[in-house]
C-alpha positions in Angstrom: -15.7 28.5 14.9 -11.7 28.2 13.6 -11.6 24.2 13.2 -8.1 24.2 12.7 -7.2 25.9 15.8 -10.1 24.3 17.6 -8.7 20.8 16.3 -5.4 21.8 17.8 -6.7 22.3 21.3 -8.7 19.2 21.3 -5.7 17.1 20.1 -3.4 18.7 22.9 -5.9 18.0 25.5 -5.8 14.3 24.4 -9.5 14.1 23.7 -11.3 12.8 20.4 -9.0 14.4 17.9 -10.8 15.8 14.5 -7.2 15.3 13.0 -8.6 11.7 12.3 -9.8 12.7 9.3 -6.4 12.8 7.8 -6.5 9.1 7.6 -10.1 8.9 5.7 -10.0 6.8 2.5 -10.2 7.3 -0.9 -11.2 5.2 -4.0 -7.7 3.8 -5.9 -4.3 3.1 -4.4 -1.7 5.9 -5.0 0.3 4.6 -8.3 -0.1 8.1 -9.7 -1.2 10.4 -6.6 0.4 13.5 -7.2 1.6 15.4 -10.4 5.2 15.7 -9.8 5.7 11.9 -8.3 3.7 10.9 -11.1 7.0 11.8 -13.5 9.1 9.9 -11.4 7.8 6.3 -10.9 11.0 4.9 -9.5 10.7 7.2 -6.5 6.8 6.6 -6.2 5.1 4.5 -3.7 2.6 2.5 -4.8 1.1 0.3 -1.9 2.6 -0.6 1.5 1.7 -3.8 3.3 1.8 -5.1 7.0 0.9 -8.4 8.5 2.1 -11.1 10.8 3.9 -13.7 8.7 1.1 -16.6 8.0 4.2 -19.2 8.5 6.0 -18.0 11.7 4.1 -16.0 13.9 7.0 -14.6 15.7 7.8 -12.4 12.7 6.2 -9.4 10.6 6.3 -9.0 7.2 6.0 -5.3 5.4 6.3 -4.9 1.8 6.3 -1.9 -0.1 5.8 -1.2 -3.6 7.3 1.2 -6.0 7.3 1.8 -9.9 3.6 1.4 -10.5 1.8 0.3 -13.7 5.0 -1.3 -15.0 4.5 -3.2 -18.2 6.3 -6.4 -17.9 7.4 -6.1 -21.6 10.1 -3.0 -20.8 13.2 -4.1 -22.8 15.7 -3.0 -23.5 15.9 -1.3 -20.7 13.8 -2.7 -18.0 12.3 -1.2 -15.1 14.8 -1.2 -11.8 15.3 0.7 -8.6 16.8 4.2 -8.8 20.7 4.5 -7.6 19.7 7.9 -6.9 16.9 7.2 -4.4 17.2 6.9 -1.0 14.3 4.3 0.0 12.8 4.0 3.5 10.6 2.3 5.6 9.7 4.1 8.8 8.4 2.3 12.1 6.5 4.0 15.0 6.3 1.6 18.4 5.5 4.2 21.0 2.1 5.0 19.8 2.6 8.5 18.1 3.6 9.5 14.7 7.4 9.9 14.8 10.1 7.7 13.6 11.1 5.4 15.9 12.8 2.9 13.6 14.0 3.4 9.9 15.3 0.8 7.4 17.1 2.3 4.8 17.4 0.8 1.2 20.1 2.0 -1.1 20.8 0.7 -4.9 23.8 0.5 -7.1 23.5 -0.5 -10.7 26.4 -2.8 -12.0 26.9 -2.8 -16.2 29.0 -6.0 -17.0 29.4 -5.1 -20.8 28.8 -1.3 -21.7 29.3 -2.4 -25.3 26.2 -4.1 -25.8 22.6 -2.7 -26.2 21.2 -6.0 -24.4 20.0 -6.2 -20.8 21.0 -9.8 -21.0 23.6 -11.7 -23.7 22.1 -15.2 -22.7 19.9 -17.1 -20.5 20.4 -15.7 -17.0 21.1 -19.2 -14.9 21.3 -17.2 -11.4 21.5 -13.8 -10.2 25.5 -13.7 -10.7 25.6 -15.2 -14.3 28.0 -13.3 -16.1 24.6 -13.3 -19.3 23.1 -11.0 -16.4 24.4 -7.7 -18.1 22.8 -5.1 -15.9 23.0 -6.1 -12.6 21.9 -4.5 -9.0 23.0 -4.6 -5.8 21.7 -2.9 -2.7 22.5 -2.2 0.9 20.1 -2.1 4.2 20.9 0.0 6.9 18.7 0.0 10.5 18.2 3.3 12.5 17.0 3.4 15.6 17.7 4.5 19.5 21.0 2.8 19.7 22.2 4.3 16.6 23.0 3.0 12.7 23.4 -0.4 12.0 24.5 -2.0 8.6 22.5 -5.0 8.3 23.4 -6.0 4.4 25.4 -4.8 2.0 25.8 -5.6 -1.8 23.0 -7.7 -1.8 21.8 -8.7 -5.4 18.4 -8.4 -6.8 17.1 -10.6 -9.1 16.7 -9.8 -12.8 13.4 -8.6 -14.1 11.5 -11.9 -15.7 12.0 -11.6 -19.2 10.8 -14.5 -20.7 11.3 -18.5 -21.0 14.5 -17.9 -23.0 16.2 -15.1 -20.9 14.8 -16.2 -17.6 13.8 -19.9 -17.3 12.5 -21.2 -13.8 12.4 -17.7 -12.6 11.3 -18.1 -9.0 13.4 -21.1 -8.0 16.5 -20.0 -10.0 16.5 -16.3 -10.0 14.3 -14.8 -7.4 14.3 -17.1 -4.4 18.2 -17.3 -4.3 18.2 -13.6 -3.8 16.4 -13.6 -0.3 18.8 -12.7 2.3 18.5 -14.4 5.6 20.3 -12.6 8.9 21.2 -14.6 11.5 18.7 -12.8 13.7 15.9 -14.6 11.7 15.3 -11.5 9.7 14.9 -11.5 5.8 14.9 -9.0 2.6 14.3 -9.0 -0.5 14.1 -6.4 -3.6 13.0 -7.0 -6.8 10.3 -7.4 -9.5 6.9 -8.8 -8.5 3.5 -9.0 -9.9 1.3 -6.2 -8.4 -0.9 -7.8 -5.7 -3.0 -5.1 -5.8 -6.3 -5.5 -7.6 -8.2 -2.2 -8.3 -10.7 -1.3 -11.6 -8.8 1.8 -12.4 -10.5 2.1 -15.5 -14.1 2.6 -13.9 -13.1 4.2 -10.6 -11.6 7.0 -12.7 -14.5 7.4 -15.0 -16.3 9.6 -12.8 -16.1 7.0 -9.7 -17.9 4.2 -11.4 -18.6 1.2 -10.0 -19.8 -1.3 -12.7 -21.8 -3.7 -10.6 -23.8 -0.2 -10.0 -23.5 1.1 -13.5 -27.7 1.7 -14.0 -27.5 3.3 -10.6 -24.8 6.3 -11.4 -26.0 9.7 -12.9 -24.6 8.8 -16.4 -25.7 5.2 -16.7 -24.0 2.3 -18.5 -24.9 -1.3 -18.9 -24.5 -3.3 -15.7 -22.5 -6.7 -16.4 -24.8 -9.6 -16.7 -25.6 -12.0 -13.7 -23.0 -14.4 -13.2 -20.4 -12.8 -15.3 -17.4 -10.8 -13.5 -18.4 -7.0 -13.0 -14.7 -5.4 -12.3 -11.9 -5.3 -14.3 -8.6 -5.5 -12.6 -6.6 -2.7 -14.3 -3.3 -4.3 -12.5 -4.0 -7.7 -13.7 -1.3 -7.7 -16.7 1.1 -5.0 -14.8 4.1 -5.7 -12.2 5.7 -3.4 -9.5 9.4 -3.3 -7.5 8.8 -4.4 -4.1 11.2 -4.0 -1.1 10.1 -6.6 1.7 11.3 -7.2 5.2 10.7 -10.3 7.3 11.7 -9.1 11.2 11.4 -10.5 14.2 8.4 -8.8 16.1 10.7 -8.8 19.1 13.1 -6.3 16.8 10.1 -3.8 16.2 7.9 -3.9 19.1 7.7 -1.2 21.8 9.4 -3.5 24.7 11.2 -6.1 22.2 8.9 -8.6 23.4 6.3 -10.6 21.7 3.1 -8.9 22.5 0.1 -10.7 23.9 -2.5 -8.2 25.1 -4.4 -7.0 22.2 -6.1 -3.8 24.0 -2.7 -2.4 24.5 -0.9 0.4 22.4 2.2 -1.0 23.2 1.3 -4.2 21.0 0.9 -1.6 17.9 3.3 -0.6 15.6 2.9 2.1 13.0 4.3 1.9 9.4 4.9 4.2 6.6 7.1 3.9 3.4 8.8 7.0 2.0 11.5 7.9 -0.8 13.9 10.6 -1.0 16.0 12.3 -3.9 19.0 15.0 -3.1 18.2 18.5 -3.6 20.4 19.2 -6.4 20.8 17.3 -9.9 23.4 18.4 -12.1 23.2 17.1 -15.5 26.4 16.4 -17.4 26.9 18.2 -20.9 28.7 14.8 -22.2 25.7 12.8 -21.7 27.0 11.1 -18.6 25.1 10.2 -15.4 23.9 13.4 -13.4 25.6 14.4 -10.3 23.5 14.6 -7.2 24.4 16.7 -4.2 22.5 18.2 -0.8 20.3 16.8 1.9 17.7 14.6 1.2 14.4 15.5 0.4 11.4 13.2 0.7 9.4 13.5 -2.6 6.9 10.4 -1.7 5.6 8.7 1.1 2.5 6.0 1.6 1.1 5.0 4.8 -2.7 4.2 4.8 -3.8 3.2 1.1 -5.4 6.4 -0.7 -5.1 8.9 1.3 -3.3 11.7 -0.9 -4.7 10.3 -4.0 -8.1 12.0 -3.9 -8.4 13.8 -0.6 -5.7 15.9 -1.0 -5.9 18.6 -3.8 -4.0 19.1 -6.5 -2.5 22.4 -5.1 -1.1 20.6 -2.0 -0.5 16.8 -3.3 3.4 17.3 -3.6 3.8 19.2 -0.6 2.0 16.2 1.4 4.6 13.8 0.1 7.5 16.1 1.3 6.1 16.3 5.0 5.9 13.4 7.8 2.7 12.3 9.4 3.6 14.1 12.6 3.1 17.3 10.7 -0.3 16.4 9.0 -1.9 19.3 10.8 -1.5 21.5 8.2 -3.8 19.6 5.8 -6.8 18.8 8.1 -8.9 21.8 6.6 -8.7 19.9 3.2 -9.6 16.4 4.6 -12.4 17.1 7.5 -15.3 17.2 5.2 -13.7 14.3 2.4 -14.5 15.4 -1.4 -15.5 11.9 -2.2 -18.2 11.7 0.5 -19.5 14.2 -1.2 -19.5 13.3 -4.5 -21.2 9.7 -4.0 -24.4 11.0 -3.5 -24.3 13.3 -6.9 -22.9 10.7 -8.8 -25.5 7.9 -7.6 -28.8 9.6 -6.8 -30.5 8.0 -4.0 -27.4 7.0 -2.0 -27.1 9.1 0.7 -24.0 9.4 2.9 -23.6 10.5 6.4 -23.2 14.3 6.9 -19.2 15.2 7.3 -17.7 18.4 8.7 -18.3 19.2 12.2 -21.6 19.8 14.3 -22.2 23.1 16.1 -20.0 22.5 18.8 -17.0 21.8 16.4 -17.1 17.9 17.0 -16.8 15.3 14.0 -19.8 14.1 12.3 -18.1 10.9 11.2 -17.4 9.0 14.4 -17.2 5.7 12.5 -13.8 6.8 10.5 -12.7 8.5 14.1 -13.4 5.0 15.6 -11.7 2.9 13.0 -8.9 5.3 12.1 -7.9 6.0 15.9 -7.6 2.1 16.6 -10.8 0.8 17.3 -10.5 -1.8 14.5 -7.1 -3.0 16.0 -8.8 -4.3 19.3 -8.3 -0.9 21.3 -10.5 0.1 23.9 -11.6 3.9 24.2 -9.1 4.5 26.9 -6.1 3.1 24.7 -6.9 4.7 21.2 -4.0 6.1 19.3 -3.7 9.4 18.3 -4.4 10.2 14.4 -1.8 9.7 12.0 -1.1 8.9 8.1 0.3 4.9 9.5 -1.0 2.0 8.5 -1.0 0.5 11.9 -0.9 -3.2 13.2 -1.5 -4.8 16.3 1.2 -7.4 16.8 -0.9 -9.2 19.5 -3.4 -10.3 17.1 -3.5 -13.9 15.9 -3.6 -14.4 12.1 -6.4 -15.9 10.5 -6.3 -19.2 9.4 -6.4 -19.7 5.4 -9.8 -21.5 5.2 -11.6 -18.4 7.2 -9.7 -15.9 5.6 -11.9 -12.8 4.1 -10.8 -9.9 1.4 -13.1 -7.6 3.4 -10.8 -7.7 6.5 -12.7 -6.5 9.7 -16.1 -6.2 7.6 -16.0 -9.7 6.6 -19.1 -11.3 5.4 -21.2 -9.7 7.8 -21.8 -6.4 8.0 -21.2 -6.0 11.8 -18.1 -7.2 11.5 -18.9 -10.7 13.8 -17.6 -13.0 11.1 -14.8 -10.7 9.7 -11.0 -11.3 9.9 -9.3 -9.5 13.3 -5.8 -9.2 11.4 -7.3 -7.8 8.2 -7.2 -4.2 6.8 -7.3 -1.7 8.8 -5.5 -3.7 11.2 -2.6 -4.0 8.8 -3.1 -4.9 5.3 -2.4 -8.3 3.8 -1.9 -8.6 0.3 -5.1 -10.2 -0.3 -7.1 -7.7 1.2 -9.8 -5.8 -0.9 -8.8 -1.9 0.5 -11.2 -0.4 -2.2 -14.1 -2.2 -1.2 -13.7 -2.0 2.5 -12.9 1.9 2.1 -15.8 2.6 -0.1 -18.1 1.1 2.1 -16.7 3.1 5.2 -16.6 6.4 3.1 -20.3 5.7 2.2 -21.4 4.7 5.9 -22.0 1.2 4.7 -20.4 -0.3 7.9 -21.9 -1.1 11.4 -19.8 1.6 12.7 -21.5 4.4 10.4 -23.4 7.0 12.4 -27.3 6.2 13.0 -29.6 8.1 14.6 -31.6 5.1 15.0 -28.9 3.4 16.8 -29.0 0.1 15.1 -26.4 -2.2 13.7 -27.8 -2.7 10.3 -26.5 0.0 8.0 -28.4 0.9 4.8 -28.7 -0.6 1.2 -26.9 -0.4 -1.2 -24.0 1.8 0.9 -23.2 -1.9 2.9 -22.8 -3.3 -0.5 -20.7 -1.1 -2.6 -18.1 -3.2 -4.3 -15.8 -2.6 -7.1 -16.9 -6.3 -8.3 -13.5 -7.7 -8.1 -13.5 -10.8 -5.6 -9.6 -10.7 -5.1 -6.4 -11.6 -6.5 -6.6 -13.2 -10.1 -6.5 -16.8 -9.9 -3.6 -16.5 -12.5 -1.1 -14.9 -10.1 -1.3 -16.8 -7.2 0.3 -15.3 -3.8 3.5 -17.2 -2.8 3.2 -19.3 0.1 6.4 -18.1 1.7 8.4 -14.9 2.0 8.4 -12.4 0.0 4.7 -13.6 -0.5 4.3 -11.3 -3.4 3.3 -13.3 -6.7 6.1 -13.9 -9.2 6.2 -11.2 -12.1 4.5 -11.4 -15.2 7.2 -12.3 -18.0 7.1 -10.0 -20.6 6.9 -13.1 -23.4 4.0 -14.0 -21.4 2.3 -10.2 -21.1 -1.3 -10.6 -22.6 -2.6 -7.9 -24.8 -4.3 -5.1 -22.7 -7.9 -5.9 -24.5 -9.9 -7.6 -23.8 -9.7 -8.4 -20.3 -9.3 -12.0 -19.5 -12.5 -14.0 -18.6 -12.8 -15.2 -15.0 -10.7 -17.6 -13.8 -8.3 -17.7 -16.8 -4.6 -16.6 -17.0 -3.7 -13.0 -17.1 -1.0 -14.7 -19.7 0.2 -17.4 -21.7 1.4 -19.9 -19.8 5.4 -20.1 -19.9 
């Protein structure tokens, strides 16, 4: 059977779409997910978050990260957004995969004194301080059905967090003053933050290693002793640049209202972030700034975490970045039988995963991934499930979890049947503390109550349901902010710890400043 052709037919018929596998999980965040974009960090999407605001439930927060694996001690030319990059956050609110609302961000750098090599010529007391030598401002434009609307112009970004001499009182004097508050209740921020994502990059990309299961790997390593931290957060000492929006729900919902019905596609938005460059770049023979011309070409995009990283083969990764979610059908043959699902039983002998691909009738075998990624985890019933797309979807009618009930495992929760999970956790949106790696590796391995089970029980097998990278959550030394933009204060270059050895559990990741 030609599965690609069959997939098209099923999708057009509105039945269970095989294309849902386009949003199957992988094992690490898209910080360097494709060959070309890995060489262009200022345009590289790292992570995307979307959640109802925990302080004001009438608003939704969307955060998009760029410039992954950013060293805090990056002087004298510290990281910043690209003046020649078009940054965009796209929102669908009609249940499909098209762009119904787009927010565009453009940046412009202003060097105050070109006769010094210094980023700052003294302590920076405010975002407009004359000592802040390399300043950057940005504009925000919203594009929707009614046209284009300029929301912000010449809005300052904060300096990077250099250290106690250069950037004292960083959060209160430099970061928070750059949050722009609009009359309609919207708020915008663009600048450096501590990367809130946590992942054991060193182990996972060492042949899909999970340190708590080192002894079960085909190439065993010592398992960390009981009671000691198992996973090592590869991002613990690193920063990222974040574009953050706090928007009234009425500004993004389909009917410009506050949705209250969970089982309603009109209550759901789908989000993805992107970055584009102009098609032509001409270098200056005298060493001046390059000239850019031509139409914008998308070079990076990110919806659901982890898709491009390991599900798209090397030869197609950069092409994937260039197209929109509505055009993902061309990649289905590479995704319908996910490579990581086949690697887990090889690398962990004795761990069996559900069979992927299709049955004799051409139907997908992984009904659990189909259920989650068509909206089952959003609270939608079967008749209201959405068509597949690489979008981070959020049900705006879902109440936010109280701080005391938050679980990093999102909809899985402490119980494998999801009964004690958070209705607003990933994949119903993505909060800053959600452990998407553990959630997705368990889903991929068939370790959730949704997994295909011929016995029709609600008890997924062990160790599949317990697979974990061994990191309990956001490090204690970099707590999430209690107010917008929520992502942690960036680590100062002066305070950056040496990369080895990792800090003990519960200890600061950098000296106090």
